[in-house]
N, C-alpha and C positions, 0 to 999 in steps of 0.2 A: 588260272584263267589267262588266256592270251591277251596281251595289251594291244590296243589300237591307237593310232595317231589321231588326235582330235583337233589338231591345229595349235596355234600359239595363244589364242585369245581365251585363256583359262586362268583364273585367279583363285587362290585359296580363300575359304570363307573368311570374311573380315569383320571386325567390330565396327559398328556405325557410331560416329561421334558427330557432335556439332562443334565446329571450330569457330570460336568467337574472336572478333577483332574490332577495333574502333576505326571508323573511317569518317572523316569530316565531323568528328566529335559525336558520332552516333554509333551505337552498338550494332554489329552486323554478325549474322550467323550463317554458316554454310554446312550442309550435310557432307561428311567426308567418310569414305570407306577405307582409304589407304592411310592408316595411322597405326603406329606400333611403338613399342618401347625400343629405344635405340642405344642406351648406355646405362650401366648399373650405378656407377659412382663418379661424378654426380649423376643423379637420375635424369634421363633425357627421353624425350618423345620425338618421333619423326612423323611428319604428315606430308604426303604427296598431294599437291593441289595443282590442277590444270593452270598453266600460266595465263590463259585467257580470262580466268575468273576475276571477279572484283576483289575478293578476299586477300590475295597476295599483296595488293597495294597497301592495305591497312597494316599487315604484318611487317612489311618492309619499312613503313613509315614510323610505326610506334616501337618496333623491336620487341613486341610482345604478342601473345595470342593465348586463347584458352581452349581446352579440350573438355567438352561437356558430354557426359555419358547419359543418353536418354534411356528411359525404360520403355518396354514394349508398348505401353499405353500412350506413348508420345509419338507413335509411328506417323500419324497424320501431319503433325507440326514439323517433324523431322524431315519427312519427304517434301513438304512444302518448301523448306529452306534449301532443298536441293533443286527444286523446280524453278524458283524465281531468283533473279540476280539482285544483289544489293545495289547495283548500279541504277536500277529502275524502280526498286521496291524498298520501302523503309521497313526492315525486319526488326527494328529496335522495340516495336510494340507487341511482338508475337509472344514474348516471354517476360517474366518478372526478372529483371537484370540486377546483378550486384557486382561489386568490384572487391578485389582483395588488395594485397600489399603493392601490386604493380601499378594499380590505378588506370591502366589503359588496356587491360585484358578482360572484357566483359564476360561474366559467367551467368548461367541460367539457374535460377533458384529451383525450378521444377525438376531439374535433372538430379537424380540421387547422388551423383558424384561429379564434381567439377575440378578441373586442374588448371592453374595459371602457369604460364611458361614464359621464360625470357629467351628470346631468339639468340642462338649461339652460332648457327651456321645456316647458310642458304646454298643449296646445291642445284644449279640449273640443269635440267635434263631436256631431251628433245621436245617433249610435249608438256611436261610438268615441272614444278619446282618442289624440291624436297626441303621443307622447313624443319630444322632440328632445334628444339627448345629445351632448355634446362627447367625442370620443374621447380617453381618457386613456392608453391603452396597447393595443398589438396584439401578440398572441403567435401564433407559427406553428411547426409542426413543421418541422424542417430538410429533410425530404423534399419539402416543397411550396414551397420557396424555391429559385429558380434565378437566379443572377447578382444576388442581392439583391432580386428581385421575386417576387411570388406566381406560381406555375405553376398555372393554373386547371384544366388537365387532371389534374394530380396532386391538387389539392384535391377535384375531382370533386363539385361542389356539386349540390344538388337544386333543382328549380324547380317551382312550383305553377301550374296553369292552372285557371281558374274560368270558367263554372259547372260544368265537367265534373269538377272536384275530382280531378285526377290529378297525380302526381309525375313529373317528367322529369329526365333527365340532360343535361349539357352536350353540345352537338352539335359539329360540325366548324367549324374556323376559316373565316370568310366574307370577311375583309378586315381592314385595319388602320384604326383610327379616326384622323381628321385626316390621312388619306393616301389612302384609297380614292377620294375625290371630287376629287382634285387635277386630274385630266384635264379634268373639267367646269369647274373654276375657270378653267383656262387657256383653254378654249374660250369661256367667257363674256367673258373679257377681250379676246380677239381679235375676237369678233363685234360688239362695241360695244353701243350702247343697244338695237338691235333684238333682241339675244340675251336681254334681260331680259323 
């Protein structure tokens, strides 16, 4: 099928998280779609947040933040945290908040998985700030852990698509990473240079 140019304002589907920070000694949470793994060892996460938001002030001041993974039944509260600013609204009462070893990265007890991060690098961009944090601790509900690993169907995470601005749920299993393509690897080995 022939490709057509659809402009620059297209983003890959993104997991939706609630980034937590402490501002003026209060927990604050913001819905963030631009968040991803950034480094393997030590494990790091990167979150891109608009520089005009209230949340960056807390991250920069405390040097910590949390990444909370809401399940799909939390879509209303998650979206609410993206609609209102912590500058004008106290979001500390929206969730049951707890703290881990960092003491200044508020986490959400209702989220099936929560991650506390220590800020290691800030990258200013034209409209956003990329916050890169080293993972200091991961906390999960027992119901979403299977054989010591996260069970993503049980976690039931939310995803965001843009520019249609819609939330989605995890779909069906399509294959296993580092395994689904093995047949093609074998074929390329047996076909020789012509196969490349």
